[in-house]
N, C-alpha and C positions, 0 to 999 in steps of 0.2 A: 693179306688175309687177317693178320693181327690187327691192323688198323681198322678193318671193317668190324671185327669182333668188339674192339674197344668202343667204336661208335654205337654198336647195338647195345652194349652194356650201359653206356651213358644214356642212351635213349630210353631203355627199360627203367633205369633208375629215375629219370625225369618223370616218366609216366606214373611210376609208383608214388612219387612225391605228390604229383598233381592229383592222383586218385585219392590219396590220403587227405589232402587239403579239401578236395571236393566232398569227401565223405564227412569230414569234420564240420564243414559249412552246412551240409544238409542236416546233420544231426542237431546242430545248434538252431537251425531254422525251425525244426519240428519240436525242439525242446521248450519247456516252460521258461518264463523269464528268469534271469539270473537270481533275483531276489527269492523266488520260489524254490529254486534248486538248492539254495543254501539251507532251507528249513529242515528240521528233524522230521522223522516220521510222525504222522498225526492222523486223527479221524476226519478232520475237515481243514480246508485251506481257503483263505480269502485273499484275493489279489486286487489292488487298486492302483491304477496309473493316473495320477492327478494332473500330469502335464496337459493332455488334451482336454480334461475337465475344465482347467483354468481358461483354455481358449474359448470354451463354449459358455462359460458362466462368469460371474463376478467373484468367484472364489479367490481369496488372497489379494484382492484389489485394495481392501482396507481392513484394518484390524477389527476383529469381532468386538462387540460391546459387552460390557458386564462380565468380564472374565472372572473366574474364581481366583481368590488371592494367591493360592499356591501356583496356579497356572500362570498368572501374571508375573509372579516372582521368577518362575522358570524362564519365561520369555525375556524378562529384563536382564537376567544374569547370563543367559546363553546367547541372546540375540537371534534365537531360532523360533520362527513362527511357523508351525506346521501348515497352516492354511496357505502360507506364501512360499515356504521353503521345502516342504516335503514333496518329492516327485513321485516316488513309488513306495508301496508298502505291501508286504506279504505276511499274513498271519496264519500260524498253525494252531489248531485247537485240539487239545488233548483231553478227551472225555475221561471222567473218573470211572474206575472199574466197578465201584460199588456205590450206587445212588444212595444219597443220604449220609454218607460217611465223609466228614470234613477232610480227613487226611487223603481222601480220594476224589476231591472236587475237580471240576474242569480247570485246566491250566492252559497257558498260552505261551507261544514263542513267536518272535517277530523279527523280520528284517526290514529296516527302513533305509531308503536311499534319497538323498537330497543335498541341499547346500547348507553347510553349517561350519562354524568356526571351531575347529578341532580342539584348540587350546581352551577356549571359553567353556565348551561343553565338558571337556575333561576336568577342568577345575571345579565346575558345578557338581559333577558326579562324585568327585573326591570329597567335597564338603558334606554331601548327604549320605555317603557310604559308611557302613559299619567297618568294612575292611576292603582292601584291594588285593585280589589274588593275581598271580602271574601264571600265564599259560601260553607256552609257545610264542614268546615275544609279545604277547598282548596282555594288557591290564583288563581284569574283569572286576567290575565294581559291584560289590555285594551290598544291596540296599534293603533294609527292613521296610516293608510296605504292606499295610493292612493285614497284619497277621501272617504274611508270607515273606519270602525272600525273593527279591527281583535281582537278577544278574544282568549286567549291561556290559557290552564290549564295543569299542569303536574299532571297526575292522579296517577302515580306510578313510580317505579324505571325504568320501561321500556316502559311506555305508556304516550302519550301526546294527548290532544284534541285541536282543533282549529276551529273557525267558524267566517265568516265575514257577517253572516246574520244580518238583522235589529233586534235590541234588544238582550237580553241575554237568551231567552228561549232555543235556540238550545244548547248552551254550558252548561246551567244548566241541561238540559235533559241528556246530555252525562255524566255529573258528577253523576246524580242520578242513571243511569243504571250501572255505574262503581261500585258504592257502593253496588249494588244489583246484582252483576255479576253472582251469583249462580242461579238466577232465569232464566227460559227458554225463554228469550226475543228472538223474531225472527228478530228484527231489523226493518228497513223500510218496509212498507206494500208491496212495489213492490218486495222486497226480499222474504218475506213470501209467496207471490203468485207464484214466478217463480224460486226460488233458486233450486228447485228439477230438473230443466232442465239443470243446470250447470254440465258438466261431472266431475266425481270424478277425483281428481288429477290435476285440472286446477290451474295453478300458476298465471294466469291473467284472470279476467272475469269482465264483466259488464252487468248490467240489466238496461234498460232505457225505460221509457214510454214516447212516443212522444206526447206532449200536442196537443189538438185540435186547440188551438189558436196560434200556433207557425208558423212563416214563415221559409222557408228553411234556410235562413242565420242565424237563431237563433239556429241551431242544431249543431254547430261546437263542442259543448262539448261532443258529442257522440264518439269522438276519431276515426272517420272514415276518411280515407285519402282523400285529395283533395275535390271534390264536391260530394262525395258519399252520404254524409248525406242529401243532397237535394233530393235524391231519396226516402227517407223514407216517407211512407204515414202518415198523421196525425192519431192520436188515435191508432197507432201501438205500439208494444212492441218489443224491441231488447234484445236478450240474446246471448252474444258473449263470447268466451273463447279461451284460448290457454293452451294446456297441453303437456308436453314432454312424448313421447313414443319412438318408433324407430326414428321418426322425431318429430318436434313440430306440433301437430295437431291443426289447427284453425277451429273454428265452429261458425257460427252465425245463429240464428233463428230469423226471422222477422215475428211476429204474427200480421196480419193485420185485420181490421174490417170485410172485405168481401173476398170471393174467387176472385172476380174481381180485388181488390186491390193487392192481392198476385200475380195474373197473370201479371198485368202491371209492378209491381216491378221486378218480375223475368225476364220479357222480356227486360226491360231497363238494368238491371245488366248484363244479358247475352250479350247484344249488346256492353256494355261498356267493358266487359272482352274480347270479340272478338277483339275489337280495341286495347285494352291495350296490349294484347299478341303479337301484331305486332311491338311494339316499342322496340328498343334496350335499355336495361337497364344496368346501370353501377353504382357501388358504389363509384368509384374514378375517373371517366372520362376516364378510360383506355380501354374502349371497353366493349362489352357485357360480363356479368358475368354468368357462367354456373349455379351456385347455385341460383342466382336470377331468371334466366330464368326458372329453374326447379320449383322454388317456385310459380311463377306466372302462369306457365303452369298447375299447379295442381289445380287452383281455379275452382270450379264448383258451379252451382246454379240450383236448381230445386224447383218445386212447389208441395205442398201437401195440397190441399184444400185452407184454408185461411192462410197458412204458406209458407214462402220461406226459404229454407235452403241453406246456403253458406258454403262450406268446402274447405280446402286446407291442404296440407302436406308440411311443410317447413323444408328443411334440417338443421341440427344443425349448419352447417358451415354458412349458410345464417343468422340464428338466432344470431350467435355470431357477424357477421358483422354489423347487424343493431343496435346492442347494443353498439359496440365499435368503429365503423367507421363513417365517415361523412354521411350526408343524401344521399339518392338515387338520381342519376341524370338520366334523361330520354333523349334519342336521339330524337331531334325534339321538337316541341312546346308542351306545357302542354295541355293535353286533358281534355275535360269536358264530363260528361255523355250525350250521344246522345238522349236527351229527345225528341227533335223535329222530329227525324227520326223514331220514333216508334209510331204506331197508338195508341191513348189513348181512350179506351172505357169509357163511363160514369159509375161512381161507382153506384152500386145498394144498396138498403137499407138493405137487409138482408144478412147474412153471410153464409147461408146454401143453396148454389145454386147447 
């Protein structure tokens, strides 16, 4: 009887261990990438996985031409070429609380993962630092940069953290989370709330919450081309991504406070796309490019209650061009979103209309 009880206890313990391991694996599968989970809380997050991008393009195959002298000096002293050696990067964007106040400007925190010579990078950072702080067995390099303080920490053989926020709380938090990386951190709150909407296999994605107190010109950090960011309603959330399938599939969800906000946004974007598709587009000034035309012709926008969904299918040839060739040139004058030509209904207070 005792022997049977002992076997049952052992079996129960084994099942509990297997269950805990399975739960941890499932949590990690559903969690954001490690680089994102190390970031501090933020209004917006951008993630880029450059490893598959290099497979699809010529990125990193040869050094870029005409580097800035400071950038060239950095590459020469550290041996680190981001185009070739950076594998993954996660960027947290911290909007200022008071637009127009320099002490409250947008700040950034970043996690970078890739191949670099720890000693050479460390020596370079020491040379340009004003001081080196010690925090929980890590050196934090304090670097004056463009009227701000940039703090950098080398967290491991392939991971670095940086932040130019006021004070050291952000960089300290990234160090703390790195030391406890096995715990199921979800990362910034906006990622925990919306990461499930990012399609599986996305190599580039962003989640951004538009602050209620921001003006249109304050939203350029959202990585939208031209003046598109000015169309975004306040208090909305953007989930945008790119993933390679048969083509590169682009998808952006704009979650607005009300159905009416989503309708106005959808109508404005549809009007802008209609105008945009009539323009001759070239990558090199040599006339319309069929891959570029196909990409822009594929853009569609539709409304679903308080959400607007933008989709496009970009040929791999176009994707390679925008990575490796000069910026796109447009035939004619640069256009702006035709806000004035679309009737704007007043926003209503509830979202379930």
